[in-house]
Steps between C-alpha positions, in 0.01 A plus 500: 500500500179428306437188708547698821263772377240237404521339843465836673196587290338164562561513876376855523190421297426201726540711812274768357239239427515370857450853627198540271681776316425450136344695218197284434281802583726771354261554209210587731653633824763764577797352687522577871839672508546431871533129418798566273729649765669173598512346153835446329582651164478149347148455633393846381631438149315169489178665611532765232579246231210285616270783390653474153488119509131491588436703183692242295821701461775303322827543690836515323657454843524119534500513882156664512373288214600178679333618820160593356462217250459268801159657575187396312369859500793615286379514139764666276364725225632520145585869517585698816388820328144370493481499881287774658549578870220635715535820703528291818776284351691809384469647850624179660796481261586856600474418871731201465744692279514774762579256780763322287668834432492592869699187580741496206574872477657637817717797577868430558795716599722619220780240508593474134700822476768669706338830399217553747174665410420841643265531795160659448619800700808540276291462184264777610794717593672463160199457271290797602179587317692758298782257419260230385328749270837611360604139435165399351420251779121474507451162669553400864867431574520143620875451541823693435849353470798733552821364347845619398754366255803639319275702267318686778201490739152385401143460620295211361138601566217245473148645485155345478158637402278354771123469459466335841723473806700179550299237690654189653811534284297534180567794271236689304671715237396626158853579386866521600794727415869471582741793475877506534657837578866595511577765763783741425545832684127508585422446131276203423536319165260221410704209363208268434126461550268205455121482534225247451134455589266215579297373208120478514496132605771543763436574867813697592861584409783560747878489555629169634757619756616155605651452153636850441877554520715813502853360473827502306487141382804500270723706731565777247414775749158570345168402657268293278140535631266207441140625516227238507124546510198288423124475484228274635215372285163338581692192618751703705865446398412204278386719209686821577808628319848598612757742366869480590699812407876536531664837447856430390742770382216725385306223322167343605490122456173323570333163548121496462314204651136401454382246758215266412316198637462352153807383308442730204459807724845516660799641317774758528729709283858605564685795352792364292743726690435291812736235365784751462489591871772379739421149621463615863212727400332235283528250788349745751196562281450128432532441875216749558285326237554166676399662831180633345410147391584356845289771668201431270528848351573376149415210270769468235492273191638149539873482432548876507851480653629281216346733244667799662829309493452486121458882502141490377318835512142369479406209725161328516364167626 
């Protein structure tokens, strides 16, 4: 897989060079965004990392390191923290990050749950202004799952505090809140709530619907919602964080992931109760973690699967 990735990067970089698309002037000129429309995600990532490379950034990612060390202009520094980026370079990094996100983050139909989400019309019909005030819902409702199991009927409500409307599939939220309500004879009881907010260095926080499940995994007649959300940092997903929350028999069990480009930056912690869950549920969550890695939404420490097999609760590089 690494060899394939290296070949793809090298080929893409060569093609970009032939098309005169490089970042040799990215420290003095703003990128013409119109020229990025037909570029692949591989090419875009190389262009962005070329900005870092031209400042002497030392890559922990061997694929990028092997690419850039072939160029005589690449002069690695002793400490990445000593690098200072100009306003133009910061702007160009943002432009490339935006385009990368537009390609990698796309809207998909809800296929990972037999319990469909409510339409916008239905949401507005049920969650009136008065009802939202009564329930303490202050953010914009982004998605609502309606599900039933042997214990009753529920609404899982995902809300986001937007500071800017979604553009090209990119989210711009300050904070998120999830509510789960049990409905019984028109009486609403909140069974759980979770909330989080973007930190000062992060760009946004949002629910990751492609990984969210509302299912009865162990066939005991009770739905076990898996709620997953994450953030983007200055380097998009590469330095964001992810939280996986399972609500099982009234208990919240979490996995908290910190992505990172550098080896010592990425790590994650696991609640000990995770390892007491039925194997089907553990396998489903690990399957989602593998998908996040495959989709370039997460960078997990080397050998993380083997460490989880040993029931470790704190895993680092």
